[in-house]
N, C-alpha and C positions, 0 to 999 in steps of 0.2 A: 475499573473500569467495565468488568465482566457484566455482560448483559446480551441476550439473544435477540434484540429488537435491531431492525437493520438502521435505525439511526445511530447507532453504537457505532456500526462500521465505518460511517463516512467519519464520527469523530476520530476511531482507531487510527483510520488511515491518514488523517491530519498529523496523528501525532507520530506514526510512523514514518511520513514523510520528513516529518522536520527532525527525528532524531536520527533517520537515514543520513540526511546531508550536514548534521552538527558530527555524527561518528565519522564522516569523510572529511571533516574540517572545510566544508565547503560553506561559502556565503551564497545567500539569493542571488547576488549578482554574478556569480560563476555557470548561472544557469541560463545566462542572458543569450545565447544561441538557441535556446529551445523555449523560453519563457521569459515574459518580464517579471521584475523583482514582484511588483504589485499582486500580479497574478498568483505567482508562487507564494506569497503570503497568505493570499486568500484560501489557499488549499490548505496550508499548514494551520490555519485558524479554523477549518471545518467550513469556511463561509461558502467554499464552492466545492464541486464534484469533476474530476478531471474527464476528460474523455478516454476512450483506450488509446487513441492517437499519442495523445499528452501524457497519459502515464507511462508509454512505451519509451517517448523521449526523455522524460525526466529520469527514469529508472535507469537508462544508457547513462546519465550523465553520473549516478549514483554507482555506476558498478554493478548492479544488479539487475532483476526481472522484475516484470509488472506483476507476477505469479507470487514471487517472494514479498512484495509490497504488501498484496491484498491477503496473503496466507498469514503474514504477519499481524494484521489489523484483524482477520478474522481469528486468531489466537487470542488476542486482546480481548474479543468480545463473547468467547466461548468459558462456560463456566467448567469444560472439561479439561485434562491435561494437554498441554502443546502436543505431547506424541498422538493423543488420541484424534487431536484436530487433523494434524497432518496427515494420519493414517485415512482417516475419514474423507479428507479434500482429494488424495490422492487416488483412493477407491473410487471417487465419484467422477473425478477427471479421467481414470482410466475407462469408466463404463461410457461417460459421454462420446469419449474419441474412438471407442470401438477399437481398444489396441490393447485388450487382457491379455 
């Protein structure tokens, strides 16, 4: 799935959401407090993109963070080694937050 185009990120995030849910042994119905099953299904199939607020709600049910989900998707889309992607994203985040 490695590709540097941004449509890859949408597809990769869909895969990450589904994989994370299955890894936690959760069903789509387990997300009913934050999302409908239909909406979650459309996210997992890459038909829709979540808002930041929705990604935060979904990640809390998954026991992770929105950043971790996005980083996992970014790693899937990159031709670089996962450690290099992680370091690059962290360096950019620190620069953007002015907390170096």
